[in-house]
DRENMI-779164 format. One record per atom (N, C-alpha, C): x, y, z; residue in three letters. Coordinates in steps of 0.05 Angstrom, whole numbers, plus 32768, in hexadecimal, padded with zeros to 4 digits. Each point is the difference from the previous one (the first is absolute). Example, Ala and Ser with C-alpha at 12.3 -4.5 7.8 and 13.67 -1.06 7.14 Angstrom:
DRENMI-779164
81087F8E809CALA 7FEE80188000ALA 801280188000ALA 7FF980157FF2SER 801080188001SER 7FF18016800ESER 
This chain:
DRENMI-779164
8CD592918A59UNK 801580117FF4UNK 80027FF97FE2UNK 800D80137FF1UNK 80037FFD7FE3UNK 80167FEB7FFBUNK 7FFC7FEF7FECUNK 80147FEC7FF9UNK 8019800D7FF6UNK 80167FF38004UNK 801A800B7FF6UNK 800080037FE2UNK 7FF17FEE7FF2UNK 7FFE80017FE4UNK 7FF4801A7FF6UNK 7FEA8008800DUNK 7FF380197FF9UNK 801280188007UNK 800E7FFF8017UNK 801280168007UNK 801780027FECUNK 800B7FEA7FF8UNK 801680007FECUNK 7FF6800C7FE6UNK 7FE97FF87FF7UNK 7FF5800A7FE8UNK 7FFC801E8001UNK 7FF6800A8017UNK 7FFC801C8004UNK 801B80107FFEUNK 80147FF5800EUNK 801A800E8000UNK 800C80007FE4UNK 7FFD7FEB7FF2UNK 800B7FFF7FE4UNK 7FF180147FEEUNK 7FE780038005UNK 7FF180147FF0UNK 8008801D8007UNK 80048004801AUNK 8009801B8009UNK 801C80067FF4UNK 80127FEC8000UNK 801B80057FF6UNK 7FFF80067FE2UNK 7FEF7FF27FF1UNK 7FFF80057FE3UNK 7FF6801C7FFAUNK 7FF0800C8013UNK 7FF6801B7FFBUNK 80138016800AUNK 800C7FFB8018UNK 80108015800CUNK 801E7FFC7FFDUNK 80097FE87FF7UNK 801D7FF97FFEUNK 800E8000801BUNK 7FF07FFF8015UNK 800C7FFE801BUNK 7FFF7FE38009UNK 80117FFA8015UNK 80007FE5800CUNK 7FF18001801BUNK 7FF37FEA8006UNK 7FF07FFE8018UNK 80047FE6800EUNK 7FFB8000801AUNK 80007FE78010UNK 7FEB80028015UNK 7FF47FEA8007UNK 7FEC7FFF8015UNK 80097FED8015UNK 7FFF8009801AUNK 800A7FF08016UNK 7FEA7FFE8015UNK 80017FEB8010UNK 7FED7FFE8016UNK 800A80108018UNK 7FF180048016UNK 800880118016UNK 80197FF6800FUNK 80077FE77FFBUNK 80187FF4800CUNK 801980047FEFUNK 7FFD800D7FEAUNK 801780057FEEUNK 80067FEA7FECUNK 7FEE7FED7FFCUNK 80047FEB7FEDUNK 7FF580087FE5UNK 80117FFD7FEBUNK 7FF780077FE5UNK 7FEC7FED7FF6UNK 7FEA800B7FF5UNK 7FEA7FF17FF4UNK 80037FFE7FE2UNK 800280187FF4UNK 800480017FE3UNK 801080197FF9UNK 800D80017FE9UNK 801080177FF8UNK 80057FFF7FE2UNK 800780177FF5UNK 800680017FE4UNK 801E7FFA7FFBUNK 801080028014UNK 801D7FF87FFFUNK 80067FEF8019UNK 80167FF17FFEUNK 80067FEE8016UNK 800A800E8019UNK 800C80177FFDUNK 800B800E8017UNK 7FF9801E7FFFUNK 7FF280098015UNK 7FF9801D8001UNK 8016800F8010UNK 80167FF38007UNK 8016800C800EUNK 7FF8800D801BUNK 7FF17FF1800FUNK 7FF88008801BUNK 80027FE88012UNK 80038006801AUNK 80047FEA8013UNK 7FE67FFC8010UNK 7FFE7FE9800DUNK 7FE77FFA800FUNK 7FFD80128018UNK 8017800A800BUNK 7FFE80128017UNK 7FF2801A7FF9UNK 8007800A7FE8UNK 7FF380197FF7UNK 7FE27FFD7FFCUNK 7FF87FE97FF6UNK 7FE47FFA7FFBUNK 7FF17FFE801AUNK 800B7FF28014UNK 7FF37FFD801AUNK 7FFF801A800EUNK 801680107FFEUNK 8000801A800EUNK 7FEB80137FF4UNK 7FFC7FFE7FE6UNK 7FEB80117FF3UNK 7FE57FF68008UNK 7FFD7FE68002UNK 7FE57FF48007UNK 7FF98009801CUNK 801380028012UNK 7FFA8007801CUNK 7FFF801F8005UNK 8007800F7FEBUNK 8000801D8004UNK 7FE4800B7FFCUNK 7FFD80198006UNK 7FE6800E7FFCUNK 7FFC800B7FE4UNK 80157FFF7FF0UNK 7FFF800C7FE5UNK 7FF17FED7FEDUNK 7FF0800C7FEEUNK 7FF37FF07FEBUNK 80117FFE7FE7UNK 801480117FFDUNK 80137FFF7FEAUNK 801B800A8008UNK 80157FF77FF3UNK 801B80088007UNK 80127FFB7FE8UNK 801580107FFFUNK 80147FFD7FEBUNK 801B7FFA800CUNK 800C7FEA7FF7UNK 801B7FF98008UNK 80117FFC7FE7UNK 801280137FFBUNK 800F7FFF7FE8UNK 7FEF80067FE8UNK 7FFF7FEE7FECUNK 7FEE80047FE9UNK 7FE87FEE8001UNK 7FFA7FF58018UNK 7FE97FEE8003UNK 7FEB800C8012UNK 7FE780007FF6UNK 7FEA800A8010UNK 7FF17FE9800DUNK 7FF98004801AUNK 7FF17FED800FUNK 7FE4800A8005UNK 7FED7FEE7FFCUNK 7FE380088004UNK 7FF27FE9800FUNK 7FED80088011UNK 7FF07FED800FUNK 7FE57FFD7FF2UNK 7FF67FE77FFFUNK 7FE67FFA7FF5UNK 7FF07FF28016UNK 7FE9800C8006UNK 7FF07FF78018UNK 7FE77FEF7FF8UNK 7FF97FEE8011UNK 7FE77FF17FFEUNK 7FF080068019UNK 7FED80137FFEUNK 7FF080098017UNK 801280088017UNK 801280127FFBUNK 8012800C8014UNK 80167FED800AUNK 80017FE87FF5UNK 80157FED8006UNK 80147FFF7FE9UNK 801A80018006UNK 80147FFF7FECUNK 7FFF7FE67FF0UNK 7FFC80017FE7UNK 7FFD7FE87FF0UNK 80197FFB7FEFUNK 800A80167FF3UNK 80187FFD7FEEUNK 801280188004UNK 80197FFC7FF9UNK 801380167FFCUNK 800880017FE3UNK 7FFB80167FF3UNK 800780037FE4UNK 801A80107FFDUNK 80137FF57FF1UNK 8018800E7FF9UNK 800080087FE3UNK 800880197FFBUNK 8001800B7FE5UNK 801A800D7FFBUNK 800B7FFB7FE8UNK 801A800C7FFAUNK 8000800A7FE3UNK 8005801A7FFDUNK 8002800C7FE5UNK 800E801A8003UNK 801480057FF0UNK 800E80198001UNK 7FEF80167FF3UNK 80048018800CUNK 7FF180177FF5UNK 7FEE800D8015UNK 7FF780187FF9UNK 7FEF800F8012UNK 7FE47FF48005UNK 7FF87FEE7FEDUNK 7FE57FF58002UNK 7FFF7FE5800FUNK 80177FF9800CUNK 80017FE5800DUNK 7FEC7FFE8017UNK 7FFE80158010UNK 7FED7FFE8017UNK 7FE37FFE7FF6UNK 7FF980107FECUNK 7FE57FFF7FF5UNK 7FFA7FE57FF4UNK 80137FF37FF2UNK 7FFB7FE67FF4UNK 7FFC7FEC8017UNK 801080018015UNK 7FFD7FEE8016UNK 7FE68003800EUNK 7FF780198004UNK 7FE68005800DUNK 7FE97FF57FEFUNK 800280037FE5UNK 7FEB7FF57FEFUNK 7FFF7FE28002UNK 80187FF38001UNK 80017FE48001UNK 7FF57FF6801BUNK 8006800E8016UNK 7FF57FF8801AUNK 7FE180038000UNK 7FF780157FF3UNK 7FE280037FFEUNK 7FF47FEA7FF0UNK 800D7FF77FEBUNK 7FF67FEB7FF0UNK 7FFE7FE6800FUNK 80157FFA8010UNK 80007FE78011UNK 7FEA80028015UNK 7FFD8018800CUNK 7FEB80048014UNK 7FE47FFC7FF4UNK 7FFB800B7FE9UNK 7FE67FFC7FF2UNK 7FFB7FE37FF9UNK 80167FF27FF8UNK 7FFD7FE47FF9UNK 7FFA7FF08019UNK 800C80078017UNK 7FFA7FF28019UNK 7FE380048008UNK 7FF680187FFEUNK 7FE580068007UNK 7FEC7FF07FEEUNK 800680007FE6UNK 7FEE7FF27FEDUNK 7FFF7FE28006UNK 80187FF48005UNK 80017FE48006UNK 7FF37FF9801BUNK 800380128012UNK 7FF37FFB801BUNK 7FE280017FFDUNK 7FF680137FF1UNK 7FE380037FFBUNK 7FF57FE77FF1UNK 80107FF67FEDUNK 7FF77FE97FF1UNK 80017FE88012UNK 80137FFE8012UNK 80027FEA8013UNK 7FE780008012UNK 7FF880188009UNK 7FE880028011UNK 7FE77FF87FF0UNK 7FFF80087FE7UNK 7FE97FF97FF0UNK 7FFF7FE27FFAUNK 80187FF47FFCUNK 80017FE37FFBUNK 7FF67FF18019UNK 800980088017UNK 7FF77FF38019UNK 7FE280048003UNK 7FF580177FFAUNK 7FE480058003UNK 7FF07FEE7FEDUNK 80097FFF7FE7UNK 7FF27FEF7FECUNK 80017FE28008UNK 80177FF78009UNK 80027FE48008UNK 7FED7FF98017UNK 7FFF80128014UNK 7FEE7FFC8017UNK 7FE380027FF7UNK 7FFB80117FECUNK 7FE480037FF5UNK 7FF87FE67FF2UNK 80127FF57FF0UNK 7FFA7FE77FF2UNK 7FFB7FE98012UNK 800F80008016UNK 7FFD7FE98013UNK 7FEB80048015UNK 7FF080167FFEUNK 7FEB80068013UNK 800B8003801DUNK 8017800D8002UNK 800D8005801AUNK 7FF9801C800BUNK 7FEE800E7FF3UNK 7FFA801C800AUNK 7FE280028006UNK 7FFB80108015UNK 7FE480078007UNK 7FF780157FECUNK 7FE680017FFDUNK 7FF580137FECUNK 8008801C8005UNK 800080098019UNK 8008801B8007UNK 801D80057FF9UNK 80117FEB8004UNK 801D80027FFAUNK 800580037FE2UNK 7FEF7FF27FF1UNK 800380017FE3UNK 7FFE801D7FF6UNK 7FEB800E8008UNK 7FFC801B7FF6UNK 80138014800CUNK 80077FFC8019UNK 80138013800DUNK 801B7FFE7FF3UNK 800A7FE87FFCUNK 801A7FFD7FF3UNK 800080077FE3UNK 7FEA7FFB7FF2UNK 7FFD80077FE4UNK 8002801F7FFDUNK 7FF3800E8013UNK 8001801D7FFFUNK 801C800A8004UNK 800F7FF58013UNK 801C80088006UNK 80127FFA7FE8UNK 7FFB7FEA7FF3UNK 80117FF87FE9UNK 7FF5800B7FE5UNK 7FEC80118001UNK 7FF4800D7FE8UNK 7FF77FEB7FECUNK 7FF17FEC800AUNK 7FF57FEC7FEFUNK 7FE280047FFFUNK 7FF580017FE8UNK 7FE380067FFCUNK 7FF07FE8800BUNK 7FED80058013UNK 7FF07FEA800BUNK 7FEB7FF57FEDUNK 7FF880117FEDUNK 7FEC7FF67FECUNK 800B80037FE4UNK 80037FE97FF3UNK 800A80007FE4UNK 7FFC7FE37FF7UNK 7FFD7FFD7FE6UNK 7FFE7FE57FF4UNK 801B7FF37FFFUNK 80027FE9800DUNK 801A7FF28002UNK 7FFB7FE27FFBUNK 80167FF37FF6UNK 7FFF7FE37FFDUNK 801B7FF58007UNK 80017FE9800DUNK 80197FF48009UNK 80097FEA7FEDUNK 801980027FF8UNK 800D7FEB7FEFUNK 80147FF28011UNK 80037FE57FFBUNK 80167FF1800CUNK 80107FF47FE9UNK 801A80088000UNK 80127FF57FECUNK 80117FEB800DUNK 7FFF7FE87FF7UNK 80107FEA800BUNK 80167FFA7FEDUNK 801980028009UNK 80177FFB7FF0UNK 80117FE9800CUNK 80137FF57FF2UNK 80117FEB800BUNK 800E800B8019UNK 80067FEE8014UNK 800C80088019UNK 801B800F7FFEUNK 800E7FFD7FE9UNK 801A800C7FFDUNK 7FFE801D7FF7UNK 7FE8800B7FFDUNK 7FFD801C7FFAUNK 800780108019UNK 800C80177FFCUNK 800980118016UNK 7FF3801B8001UNK 800B80118012UNK 7FF4801A8004UNK 800280117FE6UNK 80127FF97FEEUNK 8002800F7FE7UNK 7FE77FFE7FF0UNK 7FF27FE98002UNK 7FE67FFD7FF2UNK 7FEC80158009UNK 7FFE8003801BUNK 7FEE8014800BUNK 8008801C7FF7UNK 801A80068002UNK 8009801B7FF8UNK 7FFA80057FE2UNK 80037FEC7FF0UNK 7FFB80037FE3UNK 7FE380057FFBUNK 7FEF7FF2800EUNK 7FE380057FFDUNK 7FF8801B800BUNK 800D80088015UNK 7FFA801C800BUNK 800780157FECUNK 80187FFD7FF4UNK 800980147FEDUNK 7FEF80007FE6UNK 7FF67FE97FF8UNK 7FF27FFE7FE7UNK 7FE280058003UNK 7FF57FF78017UNK 7FE280018003UNK 7FF780148015UNK 801180068013UNK 7FF780108017UNK 8000801D7FFAUNK 7FF580087FE9UNK 7FFF801C7FF9UNK 7FEA800F800DUNK 7FEB7FF28008UNK 7FE9800D800DUNK 80058001801DUNK 7FFA8017800DUNK 80058005801CUNK 7FF07FED8011UNK 7FEA7FF57FF6UNK 7FEF7FF08010UNK 80067FE27FFEUNK 80157FF87FF0UNK 80077FE47FFDUNK 80147FF88015UNK 7FFE7FE78008UNK 80137FF58014UNK 800A7FE57FF7UNK 801A7FFC8000UNK 800C7FE87FF7UNK 80147FF78017UNK 7FFB7FE8800AUNK 80117FF58015UNK 80027FE28000UNK 80167FF5800AUNK 80037FE48001UNK 7FF77FF6801BUNK 7FF07FEA8001UNK 7FF77FF6801AUNK 800D7FE68008UNK 800C7FF27FEDUNK 80117FE98006UNK 80147FFD7FE9UNK 800F7FE98001UNK 80157FFC7FECUNK 7FF87FFE7FE4UNK 7FE67FFB7FFBUNK 7FF87FFD7FE4UNK 7FE6800E7FF9UNK 7FF5800F8012UNK 7FE6800F7FFBUNK 8004801D8002UNK 7FF8800F7FECUNK 8000801D7FFFUNK 7FE3800A7FFEUNK 7FF980128012UNK 7FE5800B8001UNK 8000801B7FF3UNK 7FEC80047FEEUNK 7FFC801A7FF3UNK 7FE480098006UNK 7FFE8016800FUNK 7FE6800D8005UNK 7FFD80167FECUNK 7FEF7FFC7FECUNK 7FFE80127FEAUNK 7FE880138003UNK 8004801A7FFFUNK 7FEA80138001UNK 7FF780067FE3UNK 7FE87FFB7FFAUNK 7FF680037FE5UNK 7FF8801C7FFAUNK 800180077FE6UNK 7FF7801A7FF8UNK 7FE180007FFFUNK 7FF480178002UNK 7FE280027FFEUNK 7FF77FF37FE6UNK 7FED7FEF8001UNK 7FF57FF37FE8UNK 800E7FE67FF9UNK 80177FFA800CUNK 800D7FE77FFBUNK 7FF27FE8800DUNK 80037FE97FF3UNK 7FF27FE8800BUNK 80117FE87FFDUNK 7FF47FE97FFCUNK 800F7FE68000UNK 80107FFE7FE6UNK 7FF8800C7FEBUNK 80107FFF7FE7UNK 801B800D8004UNK 80008017800EUNK 801A800E8006UNK 80107FEF8014UNK 7FF27FF38012UNK 800E7FEF8013UNK 800E7FE97FF2UNK 7FF37FF37FEDUNK 800C7FEA7FF1UNK 8017800A7FEFUNK 7FFD80187FF4UNK 8016800C7FF1UNK 801880058011UNK 7FFC80098019UNK 801580058012UNK 800E7FE78008UNK 7FF17FEB8005UNK 800C7FE68007UNK 80127FF67FE9UNK 7FF680047FE8UNK 80107FF77FE8UNK 801B80107FFEUNK 7FFE801A8006UNK 801880117FFFUNK 80157FF88015UNK 7FF57FF88018UNK 80127FF78016UNK 800F7FE67FF7UNK 7FF17FED7FF5UNK 800C7FE77FF7UNK 801580057FEAUNK 7FFA80137FEFUNK 801480067FEBUNK 8019800B800CUNK 7FFE80108015UNK 8018800C800CUNK 80127FEB800DUNK 7FF37FEB800BUNK 80107FEC800EUNK 80067FE77FEFUNK 7FFD80047FE6UNK 80087FEC7FECUNK 7FF07FE68004UNK 7FE680027FFEUNK 7FEE7FE88004UNK 80077FEA7FECUNK 800780077FE7UNK 80047FEB7FECUNK 80187FF08006UNK 8013800A8011UNK 80177FF18006UNK 7FFD7FF08019UNK 7FEA8003800EUNK 7FFD7FF28019UNK 7FE37FF98005UNK 7FFA7FE67FFFUNK 7FE47FF88003UNK 7FF88000801DUNK 801380038013UNK 7FF98001801CUNK 7FF7801B8009UNK 7FFE80147FEEUNK 7FF7801A8008UNK 7FE280037FFAUNK 7FF180088015UNK 7FE380037FFDUNK 7FF8801A800DUNK 7FE9800A7FF7UNK 7FF48018800DUNK 7FE27FFB8002UNK 7FF580098017UNK 7FE47FFD8005UNK 7FF6801A800DUNK 7FE680067FFDUNK 7FF68018800CUNK 7FE37FFC8009UNK 7FF980108014UNK 7FE57FFE800DUNK 7FEC80127FF2UNK 7FEB8005800FUNK 7FEB80137FF4UNK 8008801C8007UNK 7FF480137FF2UNK 8005801D8004UNK 7FF180088019UNK 800D800D8013UNK 7FF4800A8019UNK 8001801F7FFFUNK 7FEF800C800FUNK 7FFD801D7FFFUNK 8009800F8019UNK 80057FF18015UNK 800A800D8019UNK 80197FF2800AUNK 8011800E800EUNK 80197FF68009UNK 7FFD7FE88012UNK 7FEA80008011UNK 7FFC7FEA8012UNK 7FF97FE67FF2UNK 7FF880017FE7UNK 7FF97FE87FF0UNK 80187FF47FF1UNK 8017800D8001UNK 80187FF67FF2UNK 80077FE48008UNK 7FFD7FFA8019UNK 80087FE5800AUNK 7FEE7FEA7FF3UNK 7FE880077FFAUNK 7FED7FED7FF2UNK 800A7FFB7FE4UNK 800880147FF2UNK 800B7FFC7FE4UNK 80197FF08001UNK 801080038016UNK 80197FF18003UNK 7FFA7FE38004UNK 7FEC7FF98011UNK 7FF97FE58005UNK 7FF57FF37FE7UNK 7FF0800F7FF0UNK 7FF67FF67FE7UNK 80177FFA7FECUNK 801380128000UNK 80177FFB7FEDUNK 80107FE88008UNK 80037FFC801BUNK 800E7FE8800AUNK 7FF27FE77FF8UNK 7FE580008003UNK 7FF07FE97FF8UNK 80027FFB7FE2UNK 7FFE80167FF1UNK 80027FFD7FE2UNK 801B7FF47FF8UNK 80158007800EUNK 801A7FF57FF9UNK 80017FE38005UNK 7FF57FF78017UNK 80007FE38006UNK 7FED7FF17FEEUNK 7FE880097FFCUNK 7FEC7FF27FF0UNK 800980007FE2UNK 800E80157FF8UNK 800A80007FE4UNK 80147FEB7FFBUNK 80107FFA8014UNK 80147FEA7FFDUNK 7FF37FE57FFDUNK 7FE87FFD800BUNK 7FF37FE68000UNK 7FF07FFC7FE6UNK 7FEF80147FFAUNK 7FED7FFC7FEAUNK 800680107FE7UNK 801480128002UNK 800780107FE8UNK 801E80007FFCUNK 800B7FE88000UNK 801E7FFE8000UNK 800C800A7FE5UNK 7FF080057FECUNK 800B800A7FE7UNK 8000801F7FFFUNK 7FF7800D8016UNK 7FFF801D8000UNK 8013800B8015UNK 800E80177FF9UNK 8012800D8012UNK 7FF28018800EUNK 7FE980087FF7UNK 7FF28016800CUNK 7FE37FF68006UNK 7FF780048018UNK 7FE57FF78007UNK 7FF280148012UNK 7FE780057FFBUNK 7FF080138010UNK 7FED7FF08012UNK 7FFC800A8017UNK 7FEE7FF48014UNK 7FE47FFC7FF4UNK 7FF780147FF0UNK 7FE580007FF5UNK 7FFC7FEA7FEBUNK 80177FF47FF6UNK 7FFD7FEB7FEBUNK 80047FE4800BUNK 80017FFC801AUNK 80067FE6800CUNK 7FE87FEC7FFCUNK 7FE8800B7FFFUNK 7FE97FEF7FFCUNK 7FFC7FEB8016UNK 7FF97FE87FF9UNK 7FFB7FEA8013UNK 80197FF7800EUNK 801780067FF4UNK 801A7FF9800CUNK 8003800D801CUNK 7FF580188003UNK 8002800E801AUNK 7FF07FF18015UNK 7FE97FF47FFAUNK 7FF07FF18013UNK 800E7FE68008UNK 800B7FF27FEBUNK 800D7FE68005UNK 801980048012UNK 800E80177FFCUNK 80188005800FUNK 7FFB8003801EUNK 7FE780088007UNK 7FF98003801CUNK 7FF47FE7800DUNK 7FFE7FEB7FF1UNK 7FF57FE7800BUNK 80157FF18011UNK 7FF87FF58016UNK 80137FEF8010UNK 80067FE67FF1UNK 80187FF68003UNK 80097FE87FF1UNK 7FEF7FE78007UNK 7FF97FFC801AUNK 7FEE7FE98006UNK 7FE680007FF0UNK 7FF480187FFDUNK 7FE780027FF1UNK 80057FFA7FE2UNK 801780097FF6UNK 80067FFA7FE4UNK 80037FE17FFBUNK 800E7FF38013UNK 80037FE37FFDUNK 7FE57FF28002UNK 7FEF80098011UNK 7FE57FF58002UNK 7FF080037FE7UNK 800380187FF4UNK 7FF180057FE7UNK 800A7FEE7FE9UNK 801A7FFD7FFDUNK 800B7FF07FEBUNK 7FF87FE28004UNK 80007FF78019UNK 7FF97FE48006UNK 7FE27FFB7FFAUNK 7FEF80148006UNK 7FE37FFC7FFAUNK 7FFA80017FE2UNK 800E80117FF2UNK 7FFA80037FE3UNK 800C7FE97FF0UNK 80197FF98007UNK 800F7FEC7FF1UNK 80077FE98013UNK 7FED7FF08006UNK 80047FEA8012UNK 80137FEB7FF5UNK 80017FFE7FE5UNK 80107FEB7FF4UNK 801B800B7FF5UNK 7FFF80177FF2UNK 801880097FF2UNK 8001801F8003UNK 8016800A800BUNK 8003801C8004UNK 800A800D7FE6UNK 7FFB801A7FFCUNK 8008800E7FE7UNK 801E7FFE7FFAUNK 801180008014UNK 801D7FFF7FFCUNK 80097FE47FF8UNK 7FEE7FEC7FFFUNK 80087FE57FF8UNK 7FFD7FFC7FE2UNK 7FF480137FF2UNK 7FFC7FFC7FE3UNK 801A80027FF0UNK 80007FF37FEAUNK 801780017FEEUNK 8002801A7FF2UNK 801680067FF3UNK 800580197FF3UNK 7FEC80067FEAUNK 7FF97FEB7FF0UNK 7FED80037FEAUNK 7FE58009800BUNK 7FF77FF48015UNK 7FE68007800BUNK 7FFF801C800BUNK 80168008800EUNK 8002801B800BUNK 800080157FEAUNK 800F7FFB7FEBUNK 800080127FE9UNK 7FE580037FF4UNK 7FF27FEA7FFDUNK 7FE480007FF5UNK 7FEE80108011UNK 80027FFC801BUNK 7FEE800E8013UNK 8005801F7FFFUNK 801980078001UNK 8007801D8000UNK 7FF8800E7FE6UNK 80047FF27FEAUNK 7FF9800C7FE6UNK 7FE280027FFEUNK 7FF17FED800BUNK 7FE380017FFFUNK 7FF580188010UNK 800D80058017UNK 7FF880178010UNK 8008801A7FF1UNK 801780017FF4UNK 800980187FF2UNK 7FEC80087FEAUNK 7FF47FEC7FF4UNK 7FEC80057FEAUNK 7FE380008009UNK 7FFC8005801BUNK 7FE58004800AUNK 7FEE7FE77FFBUNK 800B7FE88003UNK 7FF27FE77FFDUNK 7FF67FFB7FE3UNK 800D800C7FEDUNK 7FF97FFC7FE4UNK 800E7FE87FF4UNK 7FF27FEB7FFAUNK 800C7FE77FF7UNK 800E80047FE5UNK 7FF3800D7FEDUNK 800A80037FE5UNK 801A80108000UNK 80018017800EUNK 801880108001UNK 80177FF2800FUNK 7FF97FF28015UNK 80157FF2800FUNK 800C7FEA7FEFUNK 7FF17FF07FF2UNK 800A7FEB7FEFUNK 8011800B7FEAUNK 7FF880177FF6UNK 8010800D7FEAUNK 801B8009800BUNK 8001800C8017UNK 80198009800BUNK 80127FEA8009UNK 7FF47FE98008UNK 80107FE98008UNK 80087FEE7FE8UNK 7FF680087FE9UNK 80067FF07FE7UNK 7FF77FE38003UNK 7FE87FFD800BUNK 7FF47FE58002UNK 7FE480017FF6UNK 7FF57FE87FF9UNK 7FE57FFF7FF6UNK 7FED80058017UNK 7FE9800B7FF9UNK 7FEB80078014UNK 7FF97FE78010UNK 7FFD7FE97FF2UNK 7FF87FE8800EUNK 80167FF78015UNK 801A80067FF9UNK 80157FF98013UNK 7FFE80118019UNK 7FF980197FFDUNK 7FFC80118018UNK 7FE87FF68010UNK 7FEA7FF97FF3UNK 7FE87FF6800EUNK 80087FE7800FUNK 800F7FEF7FF3UNK 80097FE7800DUNK 800F8006801BUNK 801380147FFEUNK 801080078017UNK 7FEE800C8017UNK 7FEC80107FF8UNK 7FEE800B8014UNK 7FEE7FEA800DUNK 7FF87FED7FEFUNK 7FF07FEA800BUNK 80117FF08013UNK 80197FFA7FF9UNK 80127FF28012UNK 8005800E801AUNK 8002801A7FFFUNK 800480108018UNK 7FE780008011UNK 7FE980007FF4UNK 7FE77FFE800FUNK 7FFD7FE6800FUNK 80087FEA7FF4UNK 7FFF7FE6800DUNK 80127FFE8018UNK 8018800D7FFEUNK 80137FFE8017UNK 7FFB80138016UNK 7FF280177FFAUNK 7FFB80148015UNK 7FE380058006UNK 7FEF7FF87FEFUNK 7FE380058004UNK 7FF9801C7FF7UNK 8012800F7FF3UNK 7FFA801B7FF9UNK 800180037FE1UNK 7FEC800C7FF4UNK 7FFF80047FE3UNK 8007801D7FFBUNK 801780057FF4UNK 8009801C7FFCUNK 7FEF800F7FECUNK 7FEF7FF17FF1UNK 7FEE800D7FEEUNK 7FE7800C800EUNK 7FFD7FF98019UNK 7FEA800B8011UNK 800C80168010UNK 7FF480187FFFUNK 800B8018800CUNK 80067FFC801EUNK 7FEE7FF5800FUNK 80047FFD801DUNK 80177FED8006UNK 80027FEA7FF1UNK 80177FED8004UNK 801A800E7FF8UNK 7FFF80107FECUNK 8019800D7FF6UNK 800A80148016UNK 7FED800E800CUNK 800880138016UNK 800D7FF18017UNK 7FF37FE98008UNK 800B7FF08016UNK 801C7FF77FF9UNK 80037FF67FE8UNK 801B7FF57FF8UNK 801580177FFFUNK 7FF880177FF6UNK 801380177FFEUNK 80098009801DUNK 7FED80028012UNK 80068007801BUNK 80127FEB800DUNK 7FFB7FE77FFAUNK 80107FEA800CUNK 801D80027FF6UNK 800480067FE6UNK 801B80037FF6UNK 800F8017800EUNK 7FF280168005UNK 800B8017800DUNK 80077FF9801EUNK 7FEE7FF2800DUNK 80057FF8801BUNK 80197FEE8002UNK 80027FED7FEEUNK 80187FEE8000UNK 801980117FFCUNK 7FFF80137FEEUNK 801780117FFBUNK 800780108018UNK 7FED800A800EUNK 8004800F8019UNK 800C7FEF8015UNK 7FF67FE78004UNK 800B7FED8014UNK 801E7FFA7FFAUNK 80067FFB7FE6UNK 801B7FFB7FF9UNK 801380178007UNK 7FF680187FFAUNK 801180188006UNK 80058003801EUNK 7FEB7FFB8010UNK 80048002801DUNK 80137FEB800AUNK 80007FE97FF4UNK 80127FEB8008UNK 801D80087FFBUNK 8005800F7FEBUNK 801C80097FFAUNK 800980138015UNK 7FEE800F800CUNK 800880148014UNK 80087FF3801AUNK 7FF77FE78004UNK 80057FF3801AUNK 801C7FF48000UNK 800C7FFE7FE9UNK 801B7FF37FFFUNK 801580157FFDUNK 
C-alpha cells in the first residue's frame, strides 16, 4: 500500500489546486490522512458507505468515493467543496488516488521481481514470462550498482534517489537491507564504463558523500541480457567488499578495477596463513615499524625507482639502499628484484585481507 506520507502529500497538492478539503479513510472508517482535522462525518456513515453497492455518494456537502485495489476496497476518499463543481473535483481526486495506487502496486511488483532476479530465485522461463508481464525489456545493456550508506538511513533516501535518478523507465532502485540500496541501471546505446563511473559519482553527490565517509558505491560489469543481471549484482557486491580492504581511500569502486585483490579475496584463510608463514618464516609484514612500512609503500608507488623514492621521502639515496638491505636481511626478499617485489606486495595484501576478515568475526 501507499505510505501515509505520500497520501498526505498528494492531498495537500490537490487542495492547493482545487481549494477543496479531502480525507482518506480505510474500509473500517479509520482516518489515514486529511487536509483538515475533521471532515464532519461519523464512522457509521463511512462503514455504511463501504458496505453499500455505490461507488460514490453525497451526504450533505461531503462526497464519498471508493478507491479499489484489484476489485478490493482499499480506501474511502472524502471530498468537500461548495459549488457545482464539487462532485467533479472529488471524482478527479479519486481517480488520482486510484492511479497512484496502481503505479505503486506495479512498482512493488517490479521491486519484488528485481530482488528475486538478483538473488537467483527465478527459473529462466519465469524471468522472461514475468518480465513480459511487467513490460521490462529482456535485452538491454544494464549494470548493477550497490550503494552502502550508514544504517540510520531510511526509506527517504530511496525515495530521494528514485525522484532524482529514476527518470528512465528501465531503471530500478530498491533497498535490500538497512544499509544497502540496489540500482539496476539501463544504459543508453553507446554508453560504457565511463558513463557508469559518472553515474556512480552523481549518486555519491546526491547522498552527500563528502559529509559521510561510510558511504560507498560499487558496480559490476555491463551485462546485455536480463538473466545476467544477477551476475553484475554479485560482482558489485564483491567490489564493495574488496574495495573496503584494498581501496579504503576510494568511495567508488568498479569490479573491473579490483585487479589481484579480487583473487586474494577468494582465498581461504588457512591458505593465506600458510603462505605468510612460508614466505616470512621469521618476521611477518605487519610486524614492521612505521618507518619501514612507509618506505616500502612509497617504493611500490614509485615502481621500484630508488632515486624517485628517496627524493619523495626526503632522504639520501644511500639511506634508502640501507633500509632495503636491512629489509632483505630480515625477510630474504630484495624489493629491487621484480620477483621478490611481487611476492612482498602480494604478502602485504594477504595480511590486509586476513586482518579485515578477523574484524568481521567479532
